[in-house]
mmCIF file of the C-alpha atoms, coordinates in Angstrom:
data_MODEL
# 
_entry.id   MODEL 
# 
loop_
_atom_site.group_PDB 
_atom_site.id 
_atom_site.type_symbol 
_atom_site.label_atom_id 
_atom_site.label_alt_id 
_atom_site.label_comp_id 
_atom_site.label_asym_id 
_atom_site.label_entity_id 
_atom_site.label_seq_id 
_atom_site.pdbx_PDB_ins_code 
_atom_site.Cartn_x 
_atom_site.Cartn_y 
_atom_site.Cartn_z 
_atom_site.occupancy 
_atom_site.B_iso_or_equiv 
_atom_site.pdbx_formal_charge 
_atom_site.auth_seq_id 
_atom_site.auth_comp_id 
_atom_site.auth_asym_id 
_atom_site.auth_atom_id 
_atom_site.pdbx_PDB_model_num 
ATOM 1   C CA . MET A 1 1   ? 95.032  108.394 100.652 1.00 0.00 ? 1   MET A CA 1 
ATOM 2   C CA . LEU A 1 2   ? 93.597  110.518 103.442 1.00 0.00 ? 2   LEU A CA 1 
ATOM 3   C CA . ILE A 1 3   ? 93.025  108.998 106.889 1.00 0.00 ? 3   ILE A CA 1 
ATOM 4   C CA . ALA A 1 4   ? 92.076  111.305 109.741 1.00 0.00 ? 4   ALA A CA 1 
ATOM 5   C CA . GLY A 1 5   ? 90.778  110.450 113.185 1.00 0.00 ? 5   GLY A CA 1 
ATOM 6   C CA . PHE A 1 6   ? 90.152  111.531 116.734 1.00 0.00 ? 6   PHE A CA 1 
ATOM 7   C CA . PRO A 1 7   ? 89.391  109.897 120.111 1.00 0.00 ? 7   PRO A CA 1 
ATOM 8   C CA . ALA A 1 8   ? 85.693  110.366 120.851 1.00 0.00 ? 8   ALA A CA 1 
ATOM 9   C CA . GLY A 1 9   ? 83.982  110.822 124.193 1.00 0.00 ? 9   GLY A CA 1 
ATOM 10  C CA . ALA A 1 10  ? 84.790  109.550 127.653 1.00 0.00 ? 10  ALA A CA 1 
ATOM 11  C CA . PHE A 1 11  ? 85.806  106.163 126.240 1.00 0.00 ? 11  PHE A CA 1 
ATOM 12  C CA . GLN A 1 12  ? 88.376  107.771 123.909 1.00 0.00 ? 12  GLN A CA 1 
ATOM 13  C CA . THR A 1 13  ? 87.263  105.516 121.068 1.00 0.00 ? 13  THR A CA 1 
ATOM 14  C CA . ASN A 1 14  ? 89.129  106.196 117.847 1.00 0.00 ? 14  ASN A CA 1 
ATOM 15  C CA . CYS A 1 15  ? 86.823  107.392 115.072 1.00 0.00 ? 15  CYS A CA 1 
ATOM 16  C CA . TYR A 1 16  ? 88.333  107.417 111.591 1.00 0.00 ? 16  TYR A CA 1 
ATOM 17  C CA . VAL A 1 17  ? 87.488  109.087 108.290 1.00 0.00 ? 17  VAL A CA 1 
ATOM 18  C CA . ILE A 1 18  ? 89.013  107.512 105.154 1.00 0.00 ? 18  ILE A CA 1 
ATOM 19  C CA . ALA A 1 19  ? 89.058  108.931 101.624 1.00 0.00 ? 19  ALA A CA 1 
ATOM 20  C CA . PRO A 1 20  ? 91.184  108.653 98.490  1.00 0.00 ? 20  PRO A CA 1 
ATOM 21  C CA . ALA A 1 21  ? 92.024  112.357 98.875  1.00 0.00 ? 21  ALA A CA 1 
ATOM 22  C CA . ALA A 1 22  ? 90.636  115.643 100.152 1.00 0.00 ? 22  ALA A CA 1 
ATOM 23  C CA . GLY A 1 23  ? 87.521  116.840 98.374  1.00 0.00 ? 23  GLY A CA 1 
ATOM 24  C CA . GLU A 1 24  ? 86.256  113.329 97.603  1.00 0.00 ? 24  GLU A CA 1 
ATOM 25  C CA . GLU A 1 25  ? 83.859  110.751 99.026  1.00 0.00 ? 25  GLU A CA 1 
ATOM 26  C CA . CYS A 1 26  ? 84.764  109.115 102.321 1.00 0.00 ? 26  CYS A CA 1 
ATOM 27  C CA . VAL A 1 27  ? 83.914  106.357 104.769 1.00 0.00 ? 27  VAL A CA 1 
ATOM 28  C CA . ILE A 1 28  ? 83.521  106.833 108.534 1.00 0.00 ? 28  ILE A CA 1 
ATOM 29  C CA . VAL A 1 29  ? 84.589  104.093 110.961 1.00 0.00 ? 29  VAL A CA 1 
ATOM 30  C CA . ASP A 1 30  ? 83.197  103.789 114.511 1.00 0.00 ? 30  ASP A CA 1 
ATOM 31  C CA . PRO A 1 31  ? 81.528  107.114 115.409 1.00 0.00 ? 31  PRO A CA 1 
ATOM 32  C CA . GLY A 1 32  ? 81.399  106.730 119.185 1.00 0.00 ? 32  GLY A CA 1 
ATOM 33  C CA . GLN A 1 33  ? 80.215  108.884 122.062 1.00 0.00 ? 33  GLN A CA 1 
ATOM 34  C CA . ASP A 1 34  ? 79.774  112.565 121.158 1.00 0.00 ? 34  ASP A CA 1 
ATOM 35  C CA . ALA A 1 35  ? 81.478  111.981 117.805 1.00 0.00 ? 35  ALA A CA 1 
ATOM 36  C CA . VAL A 1 36  ? 79.115  114.085 115.686 1.00 0.00 ? 36  VAL A CA 1 
ATOM 37  C CA . ASP A 1 37  ? 80.972  117.382 116.071 1.00 0.00 ? 37  ASP A CA 1 
ATOM 38  C CA . GLY A 1 38  ? 84.361  115.768 115.468 1.00 0.00 ? 38  GLY A CA 1 
ATOM 39  C CA . VAL A 1 39  ? 83.116  114.017 112.344 1.00 0.00 ? 39  VAL A CA 1 
ATOM 40  C CA . ASP A 1 40  ? 81.551  117.220 111.025 1.00 0.00 ? 40  ASP A CA 1 
ATOM 41  C CA . GLU A 1 41  ? 84.802  119.102 111.640 1.00 0.00 ? 41  GLU A CA 1 
ATOM 42  C CA . LEU A 1 42  ? 86.855  116.578 109.650 1.00 0.00 ? 42  LEU A CA 1 
ATOM 43  C CA . LEU A 1 43  ? 84.332  116.582 106.815 1.00 0.00 ? 43  LEU A CA 1 
ATOM 44  C CA . ARG A 1 44  ? 84.468  120.369 106.584 1.00 0.00 ? 44  ARG A CA 1 
ATOM 45  C CA . GLU A 1 45  ? 88.238  120.566 106.925 1.00 0.00 ? 45  GLU A CA 1 
ATOM 46  C CA . HIS A 1 46  ? 88.885  118.067 104.135 1.00 0.00 ? 46  HIS A CA 1 
ATOM 47  C CA . ARG A 1 47  ? 85.748  118.829 102.041 1.00 0.00 ? 47  ARG A CA 1 
ATOM 48  C CA . LEU A 1 48  ? 84.562  115.234 102.222 1.00 0.00 ? 48  LEU A CA 1 
ATOM 49  C CA . LYS A 1 49  ? 81.254  113.603 101.386 1.00 0.00 ? 49  LYS A CA 1 
ATOM 50  C CA . PRO A 1 50  ? 80.509  110.445 103.426 1.00 0.00 ? 50  PRO A CA 1 
ATOM 51  C CA . VAL A 1 51  ? 78.951  107.462 101.673 1.00 0.00 ? 51  VAL A CA 1 
ATOM 52  C CA . ALA A 1 52  ? 78.883  104.906 104.529 1.00 0.00 ? 52  ALA A CA 1 
ATOM 53  C CA . VAL A 1 53  ? 79.648  104.200 108.153 1.00 0.00 ? 53  VAL A CA 1 
ATOM 54  C CA . LEU A 1 54  ? 81.541  100.998 108.997 1.00 0.00 ? 54  LEU A CA 1 
ATOM 55  C CA . LEU A 1 55  ? 81.282  99.528  112.497 1.00 0.00 ? 55  LEU A CA 1 
ATOM 56  C CA . THR A 1 56  ? 83.928  97.189  113.870 1.00 0.00 ? 56  THR A CA 1 
ATOM 57  C CA . HIS A 1 57  ? 81.493  95.906  116.516 1.00 0.00 ? 57  HIS A CA 1 
ATOM 58  C CA . GLY A 1 58  ? 78.387  96.870  118.424 1.00 0.00 ? 58  GLY A CA 1 
ATOM 59  C CA . HIS A 1 59  ? 79.663  98.113  121.779 1.00 0.00 ? 59  HIS A CA 1 
ATOM 60  C CA . ILE A 1 60  ? 78.181  101.447 122.722 1.00 0.00 ? 60  ILE A CA 1 
ATOM 61  C CA . ASP A 1 61  ? 81.511  103.280 122.744 1.00 0.00 ? 61  ASP A CA 1 
ATOM 62  C CA . HIS A 1 62  ? 81.848  102.503 119.015 1.00 0.00 ? 62  HIS A CA 1 
ATOM 63  C CA . VAL A 1 63  ? 78.241  103.008 117.855 1.00 0.00 ? 63  VAL A CA 1 
ATOM 64  C CA . TRP A 1 64  ? 76.905  105.769 120.117 1.00 0.00 ? 64  TRP A CA 1 
ATOM 65  C CA . SER A 1 65  ? 76.668  108.363 117.328 1.00 0.00 ? 65  SER A CA 1 
ATOM 66  C CA . VAL A 1 66  ? 75.981  106.099 114.350 1.00 0.00 ? 66  VAL A CA 1 
ATOM 67  C CA . ALA A 1 67  ? 72.285  106.982 114.017 1.00 0.00 ? 67  ALA A CA 1 
ATOM 68  C CA . PRO A 1 68  ? 72.751  110.780 113.995 1.00 0.00 ? 68  PRO A CA 1 
ATOM 69  C CA . VAL A 1 69  ? 75.812  110.580 111.732 1.00 0.00 ? 69  VAL A CA 1 
ATOM 70  C CA . CYS A 1 70  ? 73.993  108.352 109.227 1.00 0.00 ? 70  CYS A CA 1 
ATOM 71  C CA . GLY A 1 71  ? 70.774  110.321 109.493 1.00 0.00 ? 71  GLY A CA 1 
ATOM 72  C CA . ALA A 1 72  ? 72.397  113.691 108.873 1.00 0.00 ? 72  ALA A CA 1 
ATOM 73  C CA . ARG A 1 73  ? 74.081  112.454 105.692 1.00 0.00 ? 73  ARG A CA 1 
ATOM 74  C CA . ASP A 1 74  ? 71.540  109.821 104.581 1.00 0.00 ? 74  ASP A CA 1 
ATOM 75  C CA . VAL A 1 75  ? 74.153  107.048 104.418 1.00 0.00 ? 75  VAL A CA 1 
ATOM 76  C CA . PRO A 1 76  ? 74.003  103.361 105.454 1.00 0.00 ? 76  PRO A CA 1 
ATOM 77  C CA . ALA A 1 77  ? 75.694  101.730 108.432 1.00 0.00 ? 77  ALA A CA 1 
ATOM 78  C CA . TRP A 1 78  ? 77.433  98.383  108.033 1.00 0.00 ? 78  TRP A CA 1 
ATOM 79  C CA . ILE A 1 79  ? 77.690  95.925  110.956 1.00 0.00 ? 79  ILE A CA 1 
ATOM 80  C CA . HIS A 1 80  ? 78.046  92.176  111.420 1.00 0.00 ? 80  HIS A CA 1 
ATOM 81  C CA . PRO A 1 81  ? 74.656  90.510  112.045 1.00 0.00 ? 81  PRO A CA 1 
ATOM 82  C CA . ASP A 1 82  ? 75.842  88.984  115.325 1.00 0.00 ? 82  ASP A CA 1 
ATOM 83  C CA . ASP A 1 83  ? 76.213  92.478  116.801 1.00 0.00 ? 83  ASP A CA 1 
ATOM 84  C CA . ARG A 1 84  ? 73.293  94.197  115.123 1.00 0.00 ? 84  ARG A CA 1 
ATOM 85  C CA . HIS A 1 85  ? 71.050  93.899  118.188 1.00 0.00 ? 85  HIS A CA 1 
ATOM 86  C CA . LEU A 1 86  ? 73.489  96.082  120.139 1.00 0.00 ? 86  LEU A CA 1 
ATOM 87  C CA . LEU A 1 87  ? 72.571  99.096  117.997 1.00 0.00 ? 87  LEU A CA 1 
ATOM 88  C CA . SER A 1 88  ? 69.233  99.331  119.809 1.00 0.00 ? 88  SER A CA 1 
ATOM 89  C CA . ASP A 1 89  ? 70.054  97.454  123.034 1.00 0.00 ? 89  ASP A CA 1 
ATOM 90  C CA . PRO A 1 90  ? 73.436  98.710  124.279 1.00 0.00 ? 90  PRO A CA 1 
ATOM 91  C CA . ALA A 1 91  ? 73.021  97.135  127.732 1.00 0.00 ? 91  ALA A CA 1 
ATOM 92  C CA . ALA A 1 92  ? 73.159  93.689  126.092 1.00 0.00 ? 92  ALA A CA 1 
ATOM 93  C CA . GLY A 1 93  ? 76.844  94.268  125.424 1.00 0.00 ? 93  GLY A CA 1 
ATOM 94  C CA . TRP A 1 94  ? 77.756  95.154  128.984 1.00 0.00 ? 94  TRP A CA 1 
ATOM 95  C CA . SER A 1 95  ? 77.689  93.471  132.372 1.00 0.00 ? 95  SER A CA 1 
ATOM 96  C CA . GLY A 1 96  ? 78.821  94.145  135.905 1.00 0.00 ? 96  GLY A CA 1 
ATOM 97  C CA . PRO A 1 97  ? 79.454  97.628  137.355 1.00 0.00 ? 97  PRO A CA 1 
ATOM 98  C CA . GLY A 1 98  ? 77.976  100.352 135.176 1.00 0.00 ? 98  GLY A CA 1 
ATOM 99  C CA . SER A 1 99  ? 75.569  98.129  133.271 1.00 0.00 ? 99  SER A CA 1 
ATOM 100 C CA . GLN A 1 100 ? 72.600  99.953  134.787 1.00 0.00 ? 100 GLN A CA 1 
ATOM 101 C CA . PHE A 1 101 ? 73.959  103.168 133.257 1.00 0.00 ? 101 PHE A CA 1 
ATOM 102 C CA . PHE A 1 102 ? 73.830  101.736 129.750 1.00 0.00 ? 102 PHE A CA 1 
ATOM 103 C CA . GLY A 1 103 ? 70.336  100.438 130.367 1.00 0.00 ? 103 GLY A CA 1 
ATOM 104 C CA . GLY A 1 104 ? 69.190  104.042 130.755 1.00 0.00 ? 104 GLY A CA 1 
ATOM 105 C CA . ILE A 1 105 ? 70.504  105.078 127.330 1.00 0.00 ? 105 ILE A CA 1 
ATOM 106 C CA . THR A 1 106 ? 68.167  104.973 124.368 1.00 0.00 ? 106 THR A CA 1 
ATOM 107 C CA . LEU A 1 107 ? 69.762  104.242 121.013 1.00 0.00 ? 107 LEU A CA 1 
ATOM 108 C CA . SER A 1 108 ? 68.201  103.243 117.722 1.00 0.00 ? 108 SER A CA 1 
ATOM 109 C CA . GLU A 1 109 ? 69.281  101.718 114.444 1.00 0.00 ? 109 GLU A CA 1 
ATOM 110 C CA . PRO A 1 110 ? 69.965  104.032 111.517 1.00 0.00 ? 110 PRO A CA 1 
ATOM 111 C CA . ASP A 1 111 ? 67.316  103.890 108.813 1.00 0.00 ? 111 ASP A CA 1 
ATOM 112 C CA . ASP A 1 112 ? 69.606  101.881 106.530 1.00 0.00 ? 112 ASP A CA 1 
ATOM 113 C CA . VAL A 1 113 ? 71.564  99.043  108.155 1.00 0.00 ? 113 VAL A CA 1 
ATOM 114 C CA . ARG A 1 114 ? 73.488  96.551  106.043 1.00 0.00 ? 114 ARG A CA 1 
ATOM 115 C CA . GLU A 1 115 ? 75.135  93.378  107.263 1.00 0.00 ? 115 GLU A CA 1 
ATOM 116 C CA . LEU A 1 116 ? 78.778  92.398  106.910 1.00 0.00 ? 116 LEU A CA 1 
ATOM 117 C CA . SER A 1 117 ? 80.132  88.922  106.170 1.00 0.00 ? 117 SER A CA 1 
ATOM 118 C CA . ASP A 1 118 ? 83.579  87.404  106.483 1.00 0.00 ? 118 ASP A CA 1 
ATOM 119 C CA . GLY A 1 119 ? 85.682  87.845  103.367 1.00 0.00 ? 119 GLY A CA 1 
ATOM 120 C CA . ALA A 1 120 ? 83.347  90.375  101.760 1.00 0.00 ? 120 ALA A CA 1 
ATOM 121 C CA . THR A 1 121 ? 84.841  93.214  99.739  1.00 0.00 ? 121 THR A CA 1 
ATOM 122 C CA . LEU A 1 122 ? 83.103  96.577  100.015 1.00 0.00 ? 122 LEU A CA 1 
ATOM 123 C CA . PRO A 1 123 ? 83.752  99.064  97.202  1.00 0.00 ? 123 PRO A CA 1 
ATOM 124 C CA . LEU A 1 124 ? 83.120  102.384 98.933  1.00 0.00 ? 124 LEU A CA 1 
ATOM 125 C CA . ALA A 1 125 ? 84.325  105.925 98.203  1.00 0.00 ? 125 ALA A CA 1 
ATOM 126 C CA . GLY A 1 126 ? 86.694  104.704 95.515  1.00 0.00 ? 126 GLY A CA 1 
ATOM 127 C CA . LEU A 1 127 ? 88.378  102.302 97.936  1.00 0.00 ? 127 LEU A CA 1 
ATOM 128 C CA . GLU A 1 128 ? 88.026  98.578  98.623  1.00 0.00 ? 128 GLU A CA 1 
ATOM 129 C CA . PHE A 1 129 ? 87.575  97.388  102.206 1.00 0.00 ? 129 PHE A CA 1 
ATOM 130 C CA . THR A 1 130 ? 88.012  93.686  102.934 1.00 0.00 ? 130 THR A CA 1 
ATOM 131 C CA . VAL A 1 131 ? 85.957  92.435  105.883 1.00 0.00 ? 131 VAL A CA 1 
ATOM 132 C CA . ASP A 1 132 ? 87.441  89.949  108.353 1.00 0.00 ? 132 ASP A CA 1 
ATOM 133 C CA . HIS A 1 133 ? 85.111  88.445  110.955 1.00 0.00 ? 133 HIS A CA 1 
ATOM 134 C CA . THR A 1 134 ? 87.198  88.526  114.137 1.00 0.00 ? 134 THR A CA 1 
ATOM 135 C CA . PRO A 1 135 ? 85.037  87.311  117.046 1.00 0.00 ? 135 PRO A CA 1 
ATOM 136 C CA . GLY A 1 136 ? 86.300  87.132  120.596 1.00 0.00 ? 136 GLY A CA 1 
ATOM 137 C CA . HIS A 1 137 ? 85.752  90.668  121.893 1.00 0.00 ? 137 HIS A CA 1 
ATOM 138 C CA . THR A 1 138 ? 82.147  90.353  120.721 1.00 0.00 ? 138 THR A CA 1 
ATOM 139 C CA . ARG A 1 139 ? 80.537  87.689  118.560 1.00 0.00 ? 139 ARG A CA 1 
ATOM 140 C CA . GLY A 1 140 ? 80.159  90.120  115.686 1.00 0.00 ? 140 GLY A CA 1 
ATOM 141 C CA . SER A 1 141 ? 83.524  91.874  115.821 1.00 0.00 ? 141 SER A CA 1 
ATOM 142 C CA . VAL A 1 142 ? 85.146  92.568  112.475 1.00 0.00 ? 142 VAL A CA 1 
ATOM 143 C CA . SER A 1 143 ? 88.229  94.288  111.158 1.00 0.00 ? 143 SER A CA 1 
ATOM 144 C CA . PHE A 1 144 ? 88.651  96.066  107.841 1.00 0.00 ? 144 PHE A CA 1 
ATOM 145 C CA . ARG A 1 145 ? 91.678  95.874  105.532 1.00 0.00 ? 145 ARG A CA 1 
ATOM 146 C CA . LEU A 1 146 ? 92.610  98.124  102.658 1.00 0.00 ? 146 LEU A CA 1 
ATOM 147 C CA . PRO A 1 147 ? 94.235  96.667  99.501  1.00 0.00 ? 147 PRO A CA 1 
ATOM 148 C CA . ASP A 1 148 ? 97.606  94.901  99.765  1.00 0.00 ? 148 ASP A CA 1 
ATOM 149 C CA . ASP A 1 149 ? 97.054  94.564  103.522 1.00 0.00 ? 149 ASP A CA 1 
ATOM 150 C CA . ALA A 1 150 ? 98.664  97.984  103.975 1.00 0.00 ? 150 ALA A CA 1 
ATOM 151 C CA . ILE A 1 151 ? 96.241  99.169  106.674 1.00 0.00 ? 151 ILE A CA 1 
ATOM 152 C CA . MET A 1 152 ? 93.998  97.339  109.120 1.00 0.00 ? 152 MET A CA 1 
ATOM 153 C CA . PHE A 1 153 ? 91.203  98.979  111.098 1.00 0.00 ? 153 PHE A CA 1 
ATOM 154 C CA . ALA A 1 154 ? 91.276  96.580  114.024 1.00 0.00 ? 154 ALA A CA 1 
ATOM 155 C CA . GLY A 1 155 ? 88.498  97.802  116.297 1.00 0.00 ? 155 GLY A CA 1 
ATOM 156 C CA . ASP A 1 156 ? 88.969  96.193  119.707 1.00 0.00 ? 156 ASP A CA 1 
ATOM 157 C CA . LEU A 1 157 ? 90.671  93.063  118.393 1.00 0.00 ? 157 LEU A CA 1 
ATOM 158 C CA . LEU A 1 158 ? 94.254  94.320  118.671 1.00 0.00 ? 158 LEU A CA 1 
ATOM 159 C CA . PHE A 1 159 ? 95.822  97.297  120.442 1.00 0.00 ? 159 PHE A CA 1 
ATOM 160 C CA . ALA A 1 160 ? 99.390  98.513  120.783 1.00 0.00 ? 160 ALA A CA 1 
ATOM 161 C CA . GLY A 1 161 ? 100.717 96.088  123.401 1.00 0.00 ? 161 GLY A CA 1 
ATOM 162 C CA . SER A 1 162 ? 97.385  94.480  124.218 1.00 0.00 ? 162 SER A CA 1 
ATOM 163 C CA . ILE A 1 163 ? 94.100  93.055  122.883 1.00 0.00 ? 163 ILE A CA 1 
ATOM 164 C CA . GLY A 1 164 ? 90.394  93.596  123.447 1.00 0.00 ? 164 GLY A CA 1 
ATOM 165 C CA . ARG A 1 165 ? 88.774  92.429  126.665 1.00 0.00 ? 165 ARG A CA 1 
ATOM 166 C CA . THR A 1 166 ? 86.832  89.177  126.607 1.00 0.00 ? 166 THR A CA 1 
ATOM 167 C CA . ASP A 1 167 ? 84.889  89.370  129.898 1.00 0.00 ? 167 ASP A CA 1 
ATOM 168 C CA . LEU A 1 168 ? 81.798  91.094  128.477 1.00 0.00 ? 168 LEU A CA 1 
ATOM 169 C CA . PRO A 1 169 ? 78.745  89.332  126.980 1.00 0.00 ? 169 PRO A CA 1 
ATOM 170 C CA . GLY A 1 170 ? 79.762  87.618  123.736 1.00 0.00 ? 170 GLY A CA 1 
ATOM 171 C CA . GLY A 1 171 ? 83.453  87.728  124.606 1.00 0.00 ? 171 GLY A CA 1 
ATOM 172 C CA . ASP A 1 172 ? 85.610  84.609  124.668 1.00 0.00 ? 172 ASP A CA 1 
ATOM 173 C CA . TYR A 1 173 ? 89.366  84.379  125.191 1.00 0.00 ? 173 TYR A CA 1 
ATOM 174 C CA . PRO A 1 174 ? 90.139  81.254  123.103 1.00 0.00 ? 174 PRO A CA 1 
ATOM 175 C CA . THR A 1 175 ? 88.051  82.749  120.303 1.00 0.00 ? 175 THR A CA 1 
ATOM 176 C CA . ILE A 1 176 ? 89.934  86.044  120.247 1.00 0.00 ? 176 ILE A CA 1 
ATOM 177 C CA . LEU A 1 177 ? 93.227  84.128  120.186 1.00 0.00 ? 177 LEU A CA 1 
ATOM 178 C CA . ARG A 1 178 ? 92.011  82.275  117.098 1.00 0.00 ? 178 ARG A CA 1 
ATOM 179 C CA . SER A 1 179 ? 91.015  85.563  115.486 1.00 0.00 ? 179 SER A CA 1 
ATOM 180 C CA . LEU A 1 180 ? 94.429  87.030  116.233 1.00 0.00 ? 180 LEU A CA 1 
ATOM 181 C CA . ALA A 1 181 ? 96.134  83.941  114.825 1.00 0.00 ? 181 ALA A CA 1 
ATOM 182 C CA . THR A 1 182 ? 94.123  83.721  111.628 1.00 0.00 ? 182 THR A CA 1 
ATOM 183 C CA . LYS A 1 183 ? 93.454  87.395  110.862 1.00 0.00 ? 183 LYS A CA 1 
ATOM 184 C CA . CYS A 1 184 ? 96.446  89.290  112.318 1.00 0.00 ? 184 CYS A CA 1 
ATOM 185 C CA . LEU A 1 185 ? 99.455  87.008  112.429 1.00 0.00 ? 185 LEU A CA 1 
ATOM 186 C CA . THR A 1 186 ? 98.985  86.071  108.771 1.00 0.00 ? 186 THR A CA 1 
ATOM 187 C CA . LEU A 1 187 ? 99.466  89.718  107.714 1.00 0.00 ? 187 LEU A CA 1 
ATOM 188 C CA . PRO A 1 188 ? 102.795 91.260  106.649 1.00 0.00 ? 188 PRO A CA 1 
ATOM 189 C CA . ASP A 1 189 ? 104.902 92.932  109.316 1.00 0.00 ? 189 ASP A CA 1 
ATOM 190 C CA . ASP A 1 190 ? 104.517 96.370  107.729 1.00 0.00 ? 190 ASP A CA 1 
ATOM 191 C CA . THR A 1 191 ? 100.717 96.329  107.969 1.00 0.00 ? 191 THR A CA 1 
ATOM 192 C CA . VAL A 1 192 ? 99.676  99.459  109.864 1.00 0.00 ? 192 VAL A CA 1 
ATOM 193 C CA . VAL A 1 193 ? 97.145  98.722  112.604 1.00 0.00 ? 193 VAL A CA 1 
ATOM 194 C CA . LEU A 1 194 ? 94.677  101.483 113.449 1.00 0.00 ? 194 LEU A CA 1 
ATOM 195 C CA . PRO A 1 195 ? 92.975  100.262 116.638 1.00 0.00 ? 195 PRO A CA 1 
ATOM 196 C CA . GLY A 1 196 ? 89.768  101.193 118.373 1.00 0.00 ? 196 GLY A CA 1 
ATOM 197 C CA . HIS A 1 197 ? 91.657  102.761 121.276 1.00 0.00 ? 197 HIS A CA 1 
ATOM 198 C CA . GLY A 1 198 ? 95.148  104.120 121.725 1.00 0.00 ? 198 GLY A CA 1 
ATOM 199 C CA . PRO A 1 199 ? 97.973  104.749 119.256 1.00 0.00 ? 199 PRO A CA 1 
ATOM 200 C CA . GLN A 1 200 ? 98.578  103.069 115.932 1.00 0.00 ? 200 GLN A CA 1 
ATOM 201 C CA . THR A 1 201 ? 101.044 100.211 115.657 1.00 0.00 ? 201 THR A CA 1 
ATOM 202 C CA . THR A 1 202 ? 102.185 97.609  113.127 1.00 0.00 ? 202 THR A CA 1 
ATOM 203 C CA . ILE A 1 203 ? 101.725 93.875  112.863 1.00 0.00 ? 203 ILE A CA 1 
ATOM 204 C CA . GLY A 1 204 ? 105.484 93.426  112.974 1.00 0.00 ? 204 GLY A CA 1 
ATOM 205 C CA . HIS A 1 205 ? 105.838 95.373  116.212 1.00 0.00 ? 205 HIS A CA 1 
ATOM 206 C CA . GLU A 1 206 ? 102.990 93.480  117.846 1.00 0.00 ? 206 GLU A CA 1 
ATOM 207 C CA . ARG A 1 207 ? 104.295 90.138  116.569 1.00 0.00 ? 207 ARG A CA 1 
ATOM 208 C CA . ALA A 1 208 ? 107.625 90.883  118.269 1.00 0.00 ? 208 ALA A CA 1 
ATOM 209 C CA . THR A 1 209 ? 106.392 92.457  121.510 1.00 0.00 ? 209 THR A CA 1 
ATOM 210 C CA . ASN A 1 210 ? 102.742 91.731  122.238 1.00 0.00 ? 210 ASN A CA 1 
ATOM 211 C CA . PRO A 1 211 ? 102.446 88.810  124.687 1.00 0.00 ? 211 PRO A CA 1 
ATOM 212 C CA . TYR A 1 212 ? 98.947  87.948  123.486 1.00 0.00 ? 212 TYR A CA 1 
ATOM 213 C CA . LEU A 1 213 ? 100.127 87.535  119.910 1.00 0.00 ? 213 LEU A CA 1 
ATOM 214 C CA . LYS A 1 214 ? 102.913 85.323  121.144 1.00 0.00 ? 214 LYS A CA 1 
ATOM 215 C CA . GLU A 1 215 ? 100.287 83.157  122.834 1.00 0.00 ? 215 GLU A CA 1 
ATOM 216 C CA . ALA A 1 216 ? 98.230  83.097  119.640 1.00 0.00 ? 216 ALA A CA 1 
ATOM 217 C CA . ALA A 1 217 ? 101.203 82.291  117.414 1.00 0.00 ? 217 ALA A CA 1 
ATOM 218 C CA . PRO A 1 218 ? 100.995 78.468  117.627 1.00 0.00 ? 218 PRO A CA 1 
ATOM 219 C CA . HIS A 1 219 ? 97.575  78.655  115.980 1.00 0.00 ? 219 HIS A CA 1 
ATOM 220 C CA . ALA A 1 220 ? 98.665  80.902  113.097 1.00 0.00 ? 220 ALA A CA 1 
ATOM 221 C CA . GLY A 1 221 ? 99.072  79.841  109.493 1.00 0.00 ? 221 GLY A CA 1 
ATOM 222 C CA . PRO A 1 222 ? 101.612 81.063  106.930 1.00 0.00 ? 222 PRO A CA 1 
ATOM 223 C CA . THR A 1 223 ? 102.270 84.799  106.881 1.00 0.00 ? 223 THR A CA 1 
ATOM 224 C CA . ARG A 1 224 ? 101.176 86.574  103.717 1.00 0.00 ? 224 ARG A CA 1 
ATOM 225 C CA . GLY A 1 225 ? 103.705 88.730  101.909 1.00 0.00 ? 225 GLY A CA 1 
ATOM 226 C CA . ILE A 1 226 ? 106.806 87.589  103.793 1.00 0.00 ? 226 ILE A CA 1 
# 
């Protein structure tokens, strides 16, 4: 499998490209601010043909470039319906200092937007992505898992040593703890976590060291694969 990525824009949001191998179809995850050139570079380098864009949530730092990326390649964007409005109204996902800045940005939906649901399996580019609805950072946050729970694209649910903020519109701390308990702590320790910001980690490392996962642990069910 080929997974390549780069931190995009001032927010340093991780954008990922996933394919079975070089020279094949691929999926793009979270093309954020000024991500078009970086995406194009990865596609050229690995001779990839995108078939879809997957969005972990609707915050502007994750969706900034989704319309031009989808439009240039004529591919659909997938997002949870609870965050779909943020594609065209980025200020609705922000509050406090800086919110007036986002209100001055004009974004639009791609021509083809499809909606995600919890537990859905998306067969894309020869791979299968399982969708987990993981609200708490936003109402429509999701994560994506590849088969056998080997890799999780976590968005802003879980970071190395931390979790996503819950003080923005649609955020809720008890809700994100439930998402962590039911969607992260049930995964095997060797699951690789590719987050929306910062370096990759594993479920096992976060289970042992992340204070937020320790707080979520009482709500978790049985761990799969252990």
